[in-house]
C-alpha positions in Angstrom: 113.4 113.7 74.1 111.4 111.9 71.5 107.6 111.9 71.6 107.2 108.2 72.3 109.5 108.5 75.4 107.5 111.5 76.6 104.2 109.7 76.1 105.5 106.7 78.1 106.8 108.9 80.9 103.6 110.8 81.1 101.5 107.6 81.1 103.6 106.2 84.0 103.2 109.5 86.0 99.5 109.6 85.4 99.1 106.0 86.7 101.5 106.5 89.7 100.5 110.0 90.8 97.1 110.7 89.4 95.0 109.8 92.4 97.4 111.5 94.8 97.3 114.7 92.8 93.5 114.6 92.6 93.3 114.3 96.5 95.9 117.2 96.8 93.9 119.4 94.4 90.6 118.5 96.2 92.2 119.7 99.5 92.5 123.2 97.8 89.4 123.5 95.6 86.9 121.3 97.6 85.3 119.9 94.4 86.1 116.6 92.8 85.5 117.5 89.2 87.4 120.8 89.5 90.2 118.9 91.2 90.3 116.5 88.3 90.5 119.4 85.9 93.4 120.9 87.9 95.3 117.6 87.7 94.6 117.3 83.9 96.1 120.8 83.6 99.1 119.7 85.6 99.7 116.8 83.3 99.4 119.0 80.3 102.0 121.4 81.7 104.2 118.5 82.7 104.1 117.1 79.2 104.9 120.4 77.6 107.8 121.1 80.0 109.1 117.5 80.3 112.1 118.4 78.1 113.2 121.1 80.5 112.8 119.0 83.6 116.3 118.4 85.2 115.9 115.0 86.8 117.9 116.3 89.8 114.6 116.9 91.7 111.9 114.3 92.3 109.2 114.2 89.7 106.6 113.8 92.5 107.5 117.1 94.1 107.6 118.8 90.7 104.0 117.5 90.0 102.8 118.5 93.5 104.2 122.0 92.9 102.5 122.3 89.5 99.2 121.1 91.0 99.4 123.5 93.9 100.1 126.4 91.6 97.2 125.4 89.3 94.9 125.3 92.3 96.1 128.6 93.7 95.6 130.2 90.2 92.1 128.8 90.0 91.2 130.0 93.5 92.3 133.5 92.4 90.2 133.4 89.2 87.0 135.3 88.6 85.1 132.1 87.8 85.9 130.6 91.2 84.8 133.7 93.0 81.5 133.7 91.2 80.9 130.0 92.0 81.6 130.9 95.7 79.0 133.6 95.6 76.4 131.3 94.1 77.4 128.5 96.6 77.0 131.0 99.5 73.6 132.0 98.4 72.5 128.3 98.0 74.0 127.4 101.4 72.2 130.3 103.1 68.9 129.2 101.5 69.5 125.6 102.6 70.4 126.7 106.2 67.0 128.2 106.6 65.3 124.9 106.1 66.6 121.9 108.1 68.5 119.5 106.0 68.0 115.7 106.5 71.1 115.2 104.4 73.2 117.3 106.7 71.9 115.5 109.8 73.0 112.1 108.3 76.4 113.4 107.2 77.1 114.8 110.7 76.8 111.4 112.2 80.0 110.1 110.5 83.2 110.7 112.4 85.5 110.8 109.4 83.4 113.5 107.8 83.7 115.6 110.9 87.4 115.1 111.1 87.8 116.1 107.4 85.6 119.1 108.1 87.7 120.1 111.1 90.8 119.8 109.0 89.2 121.8 106.2 88.4 124.6 108.7 92.1 125.1 109.5 93.8 128.1 107.9 95.3 127.1 104.5 98.9 127.2 105.8 98.1 124.5 108.4 95.7 122.5 106.2 98.2 122.0 103.4 100.9 120.7 105.7 98.5 118.4 107.5 97.2 117.1 104.2 100.6 116.5 102.7 102.0 114.9 105.9 99.1 112.7 107.0 97.2 112.0 103.8 100.0 111.9 101.3 102.7 110.6 103.7 105.3 113.1 102.6 108.3 113.7 104.8 108.8 117.2 106.2 111.7 117.7 103.8 109.5 116.8 100.8 106.7 119.1 102.1 109.3 122.0 102.4 110.4 121.4 98.8 106.8 121.2 97.5 105.7 124.4 99.3 109.0 126.1 98.9 109.4 126.9 102.6 112.1 125.9 105.2 111.8 122.5 106.9 111.5 124.1 110.4 108.5 126.1 109.1 106.8 122.9 108.1 107.5 121.4 111.5 106.1 124.5 113.2 103.0 124.5 111.1 102.4 120.8 111.8 102.8 121.4 115.5 100.4 124.4 115.5 97.9 122.5 113.3 97.9 119.6 115.8 97.3 122.0 118.7 94.4 123.7 116.9 92.9 120.4 115.9 93.1 119.1 119.5 91.3 122.2 120.8 88.7 122.1 118.1 87.9 118.4 118.7 87.7 119.0 122.5 85.4 121.9 121.9 83.2 119.8 119.6 83.0 117.1 122.2 82.0 119.6 124.9 79.2 120.9 122.6 77.9 117.3 122.2 78.8 116.6 118.6 
């Protein structure tokens, strides 16, 4: 494949899938700038390996797979673990003093729902995100995560059950 064609394909992919991939990466790393870095790394890998891509699979699922792997690699990295330790220390210090910012944020329903989803175990959170936020079909999710379709369906069902109980509990506690 010549360079001009690769450049054109990459540009189209960046326009078409860039925002989706940033949202996907954000669901893993919980930081917008890092999510953007993960997507940039995804497009670099994509560009380098575009010649070996066998257009028998969907390019979207290929990009999702690369992005998820980038995020998982980042989450295993030493750098991320150190950031988490610093973040924990800062959060602990903030929790001692009441935060006006936190009080304002807690008033917004969408934020609470996103927080509730984020508190799910990773296996449930990723299928919920891909299904509801990225509108992927269960078959596509299975391909992206490299798991059976029935496993995707089971995880979705269990995630819904957990979310329902978490929301009911939050309502009972007066949130």
